[in-house]
N, C-alpha and C positions, 0 to 999 in steps of 0.2 A: 631255668625260669625261677624268679624270686617268689617266695610265698606271699600270699595275700590274705587279708583279714576281711571277711564279709559277715554282715549280720542280717538276719531276716526277722522282721518284726511286724506287729499289727495287733489288733484287738483279739481277745480270746475267741477262738472259733473261726479265725480268718483262713486257716489252712496251712499254717506255718509248718507243722510237723510233717504233713504229707509232702510239701514242697522241699523241705530239707532232705527227706529220704530220697526223693527223685534226684535232687542235686548231688547227693552223695553217690548215688549209682552212676550218675553222669561223669563226675570227676574221677571216680574209680576206673571207668572205661577209658578215660584219657590218660590214665597212669599218673595222675597228679597226686602227690602225697598230701593228705589233708587230715584234719582232726575236727570232729563235730563236738560242740559243747553247748552249754546253756546258761542263762542267767534268769533267776538264781539257781544254784545247785550244781555248778560245774566243778566244785572242789568238795573235800570232806566237810569243811566248815560250812560251805555253801549249802550242802545237803541238809544240815541242821537248821540253818536260817530259812531255807525253803519251806520246811515243815511248819515253822512258826508263821511264815508269811501267808501260806495258802490254806492252812488248816483252820477249820471252824472251832477247833479246840482252844485256840489262842486268840484273844481279843486285844489288839494293841492299838495305840493311838496312831493317827496318820503320820505324825512326826517320827514315831518309832519305826513305822514302815519305811519311811524315807531313809533313816539312818541304817537300817538293816540291809536294804537294797544296796546302799552305797558301800557298806562294809563287804557285802558279797562281791560287789564289782571290783573292789580293790584286790581282794584275795584272788578272784578269778583272773584278773589281768596279770598279777604278779606270778601266779603259780600255774596258770594254764595257757593263756593267750601268748604272752611274750616268750616263755620257754619253748613252746611248740614252734613258734615262728623262727626262733633262733636255731632250731633243729632242722629247719627247711620245710616244715609242714604249713600249708595254708590252713587257716582256721575259719570254720563256719559256725557262727553262734546263733542260737535260738534266743533272741532278744538282746537288747543293749540299753543304754541310758535313755534312748528314745521312749522306751516303755515307762520309765520312771517319770519323765516329764508328762507323758500322757495320763498315766494312772494316778500318780500322787499329786502332781501340780494341777493338771486340768480336771481330773476326776475327783480327787479329794479336796481340791481347792487350796492347796498349800502355796505359800509365797514362793515364786520362782527363784528368788534370790537365794533361798536356802539350798536349793539343788545346784544352782550356779556355783555356790561356794564349795559344796561337797564334790562337785564334778572336778574341781581343780585338785582335789586330794585323791579321788578314787580312779580317775581316768589318766592313764599314762600314754595310751595309744588308741586312736580312733579307727573304726573300720575304714578300709579303703572304699568300701561300698556298703551302704545300708539300703536294703530293700524293704519298703513298707507295703504290706498287702492291705489295700483299702477295701472295705466291704460294708454293706449296710449293717448297722449295729443290731437290728432285730434278727437278721439272718445269722449273724455270727453268734449272738447270744443263744439262739435256739440250738445251733450246732454244738456249742460248748456244753450246754446243759445235757443234751442227748448223749454226748461222749462220756460225761461223768456218770450219768445214770446207767449207761450200758455196762460200765465197769464197777458199778456200785460204790462210786466215790463222791456222789453229790453231797452227802451229809458230812463227809470227812474233809474233802478238799475244795468244796464249792463256795469258798468265802466270797470271791469276786463275782462268780457266776450267779450268786444269790441277789446281787444288787440290781436295781431297776434299769430300764432302758435309757432313762435320762442320764444316768451315770455313764453308760457306754457311749452315748452321743457326745458327751464331753470328752471322753477318752479319744474318740475318733478325731475330734477337733484338735486334740493335743498332738496326735501323730501327724496330722496335716500341718500344724504349726511347726513341728520339728523339721519336717521336710523343707519348709520355706526358710528356715533360719539356720540350718546346719549344712555343711558341705558334703558332697558325695552321697546324697540321699535321693532315691527315686521312689515314686509311688506307682504301684501297679494295681490294676483292677482285679480284685479278688472275687468279683461276681461272675467271672468267666469260669469255664469248665476247668477241671484240674489240668487237663492236657494243654489247653490254650494258655493258662496262666504259667505253667512250667515252660512253655515255649518262650514267653516273654522274659522269664527269669534266665533261661538259658541264653537268650540273645544278649541280655545285659552282662552276664558272666563272660560270654565269648568276646564281646566288645571290650570288656574290661581287661581280660587276659591279653588279647591281641594288641590293644593300643598301649598298654602300660608295662606288661611284664615280659613280653617275648623279646 
């Protein structure tokens, strides 16, 4: 079986982390070699960029955010995604460029042509499947804030979670726009229970594996 590249994305608090853990357990049970990674922060350099991007200690311009996310993505693809796939590992990524369109273009209001240009530099390979978990922004934002507060990280890492609900409504619109304008993207209902949502994800993964890679 050939390795595949899948990304799971959505607004903060949509449940990505939980679903990626369930998917990891599922793939391990099938004896499929895989590697789990994330954007930003999937490389050593990316870890440094991630701190700048999510920490309240750093206040950067929206255009700077866009450049840093793109730099992280280039490093991530060249040093993590492509090498692991060449080794025969399927790659599961927490976020992809779909997040940058949603947060920086739709949320921050940057010109889409800027990211279109940077995409041609930073993206060498697109996911074979991108799953966007769609959820009401108010529900997701409350979840995200509670998670950070639980771990005492709201003041340190809550840069985006501190933004208002209108911002997250725009971000959601951005994810839905991405699904309509890019290939191999599916939108799943994140308002479902954890188990039901994972059932939907598992069905998509099984369909993908059976139809394309077996």
